[in-house]
N, C-alpha and C positions, 0 to 999 in steps of 0.2 A: 615290755611286760610289767604290769603293776605288781605291788606287794601282794594284792589279793590273789593274783595268778600263781604266786610261788609259795604261799603259806597254806596251812591246813589245820583242821581241828586236831586236838590231842589224840582222839581215837584213830583218825586217819594216819597220823604220824606213827603211832604205835603199830598199826596194821602194816604200814610200809616197812618199818624196821624189822618186824617179825617175819614178814614175807621174804626179805633179803637175807635173813640170818640163817642160812643153811648152805652147805657146800655145793650141792647139785644146783640149787637155785642161783647161787653166785656164778657158777659156770655157765648156766643158761643165759644170764644177763650179759656175761662177757661175750658169748657167741652172738647173741642178738644185736650187739653193738655193731656188727658187720652188716646187718640188714635183716629183713624179715625172712622167716623160715617156716616150713611146715613141721608138724609133729614128726613125720617120717624122717625128715632131714635132721631134726634135732636128735632123734634116737641114733642115727648113724654117727653124728658128731660126738655125742657123749657116751656112745657104746652102752646104753642102758635100754631096758625094755620100754615099749610104748606105754603100757599102763603107768609105769613109774614116772616117765617124762610127762605124761598127761596130768598126773596128779600134781606134780610140781608146777606145771603151767597154770593149772586152775588156781593154786595158791597165789601165784604171782599176779594173775589177772585180778583175783579178788582183792589183792593188796593195792591194785592200781599201778603196779610197776611195769606191767606188760599189757599190751592191747591185743585182742583177738579179733580177726576179721575173716569172715567166711566168703568163699568164692565157690558156689555150687557145692560139690561134695568135699572140697578142700577147705582147710582152715589155715590161715597164716598168722604168725605171731611176730610182734615187733615191740621194741621198747616204747614206754610212754614218751610222748613228744612235748608235753607241756606240764606246768604246774609243779607242785612240790615233789611228786614222784619223779619227774624228769630231773630235777635238781639233785635229788637223793641218789638216783642211779648214776648220774654223771660224776658226782663226788666220789661215790663208792668205787666205780671202775677206775677213776683217775688215781685213787689211793692204792689200788691193788697192783702189786708187782706181777708180771706175767711170766715169771720163770719157774713157777710151780710145775711139777711133772704133769699133773692133770691138765693144766691150762695149755701147756706145750702140745700135748697129744690132741686136745680139742682143736687147737689151731691147725694142726697138720691134717686132721680128719675133715675139718671145715673146708680147707683148700681143695681136698679131693671131692667133696660133695659139690662145691661150686663149680669145679672143673667138669664134673659129669653133667651138671645142669646146663652149662654153656655148650658142651658137646652135643647134647640132645637137641637143644634149640638150633644150633648151627646145622645139624643134620637135616632137620625139618626144612629149614630155609634153603639149604643146598639142593634138596630134592626138587624145589620149585624155582630155583634161581634163574633158569633160562627164560621162563615165562615173565618173571618180574623184570629181568633186564630188557626184554623186548618191549614191555609196556613203558618202562622208564624212557626208553629211547624214542618213544613216539611223541613226547610232549616237550614243552619248553624246559629249558635247563633248570634243574633243581636249585642251583645256586641263585638264579635270577628270581625264582619264586620265593625262596627263603629270604632274600634281601628285601623283596617287596613286603613280605609278611612282617618283618621286623620294622620296616619303615611305617607301616600302617598301624600296627597294634601298639600304641603307646597310650598311657593314661592321660586324661585331659589335664591333670595337675602337673604332669612332667615327672612325677615320682614313680615308684614301682607299684604295680597292682598288688593288692593284699593276697588274693587267691585266684589263680588262673586254672581253668579246666581245659584239658585236651580231650575232646569227645571223639572216640574212635582212635586212640593214640597209636595203635599198630606197634611199630618198633620203638616208639618213644622219640622219634626224630624231632618232632616239633617242640617237645619239652626241652631238648638240647638247644634248638635254634632260638627259643624265646627264654632261655634260662635266666637272663638278667632283667627280664621284664616283670618278675613277680617275686614276692617274699615267699610264697608257698605255691606249689603246683600239684595237680592231681591228673593223672592220665587214666582214662576209662576205656576198656575194650571188653567185648564179650568173648573174644577168641583166646582160649587158653594158650595156644601155641604162640600167638603174637605176644602175649604177656610174658611167656617164658623167655622169648627172645629179648624182649625189652628188659627183663630182669637180668639176663646175662649181660646185656650192654651196660646196665647200671653198674655191675660188678667191674666192668672194664672202663668206667668213667664216661660211657656214652650217653648216660642219662644223668642229669644233675642231682646232687645229693639232697636238695630240698624238694625234690619231686617224689610223689607217691604214685604207685601203680596199683590200680584196682580193677576188678572185674565189674562191669556195669553196662547196662543197656542204654544206648543213647536216647531211647524213647521212654525210659523210666529210670532216670538217674537217681542214685541214692544220695541226693543232695537236697538240703532244705531250701525252701523258697528264698530267693535273694541271697543265697549262700556264697556267691562268688562275684567278683567285679570284672572278670574277663573270661572269655572262652574262645576256643578254636575248634572248628570242624574242618579238618583237612582231608580232602579226597575221600569223603565218606558218603555224601548225599546221593551219588549216582548208584550206590548199592541198595538204596532204600526204596520201598514201595510208596512211602509217604514222606517226602522230604520236609513238607510243611510241618508235620508232627515233630520232627527233630528240631526244627527252628523254634517251635513253640515250647518244647521242653527246655531248650537252651535258654530261651527268654525267661522261663520260670525260675531257672537256677541263678539268673543274674539279678543283682540289685539294680534299682533305678540308676541310670547313668552308666551302667556296666557296658563293656564293649564286647562285641562278637565278631570274630573274623571267620569268614567262610571261604574256603579255597576248593575249587572244583573245576572240571572241564567246561569250556564253552560248548555250545551245541555243535555236534558233529554227526557223521553218518557211518562210523566204523562199526558195522553190525557185528563183526566177529567178537567185539568186546562184550556184547550181550550174550552171544551164543556160547562163547568159550570161557568167559571170565566173570560171569554173574553180574554184569552191569545191568541194572534194571532201567536206567535212564542213560541216554546217549548225550550227556552234557546238558547245560542249561543256558537259556537266554538271560541276559542281564535283568530284563524287566520281570522275568518269572521269579527269580530269587528275591528281587526287591519286593515284589507283590506278596510272596509268602512271608517275608520278613515283616511287612506292614501288618498283615493279618495277625502276626504273633506279637505285635506291640513293639516292633523294632524299627527304629528310624534309620534310613541309609545315610551314611556319612561319606563314604568314598568307594570308588570302584577302579580296578585296574585289570587290564588284559595283557597277558604276556604270551606272544605267539611262539610257536615252535620254529626252529631254524628253517629257513627257506628250503634247504636241501631235503627236508622231510616230504615236501610236496603235499599231495592230497591226504597223506596219512598223518601229517603233523597235527598235533592237538594243541589248541590254545588253552592256557590255564587262566581262569578268572579269579579275582579276589574281591570280595565284598566286605566292607566294614560297616557294622551297624552299632547303634547305641540303644540300650533298653530305655523305652519311654518311662516317664515318671518324674522327670525334672527337665529343666531346660536343655535342649540339645546343644552340645558344644560345637565350637567351630571345627569344621572338618580339617583333617590333616592334608598336607600337600598331595595333589594327584586327583582331587575330586573331579 
């Protein structure tokens, strides 16, 4: 981080200092240090009215100390993550003792709010667990697939990626698998229940702390052109009517030389997956995904196929992994396994 990233104009410094200089706003900053929350959750934690909390949040956002992010009809709030505001909040919270009665009560209520959030997410998944367990049992071992993903998705330089996107993050599992591959990570999903579960896992350490969870459509990502240098699409394409459009959108979000890892089923004929589980495609041939990648400006670097255990017989599903590089500069040497 450069000096320019951590300094600010006098007006911005004054706004930030004024924004933090109030009891309720300091309590909000302390609570948001645990992670992003909605207005409703903050009202429960601070035991204040929603209009009052909303007014303080607006002042914090205007001061640059807190960031607001909308997901449909919901709005999430989190601490600033960079620049002078980040340093000021970190210094302020570090200097505060947490034994004040208000802060103790906030911490206790926050634990209850997070517990209710986790319980609701777990109940949703528990209601569908039997079907998910059945699907997981049909294909290659998750451990083998995850090992292959880690083996394939490495920066050409050998260092970590600056920003990795997990497109269709689901429970956030791939963020955990690839946690050491990137300085910053963002998991996108359109499904609120999946994101709720992922956020509950984050509270339990199941999603890395440097990963952000956001609602976002894989076909219209809220990411600037070339805004990432790595991306993952894990077991998503078979749900989509136009997989090529997803690859094109991923390519748009990648900088030249950026890496894209696609993980999905190889071609199969298990029709019940389409009839009962909304699979629009019954897997993909290697050449099909490589052709779609080529049309999107992606050069193939590597391919692996991990078969299901032989005991699965005709119902076993092979999992395929494709590694691409965004064209725009010289294609790097492929990793082992090409």
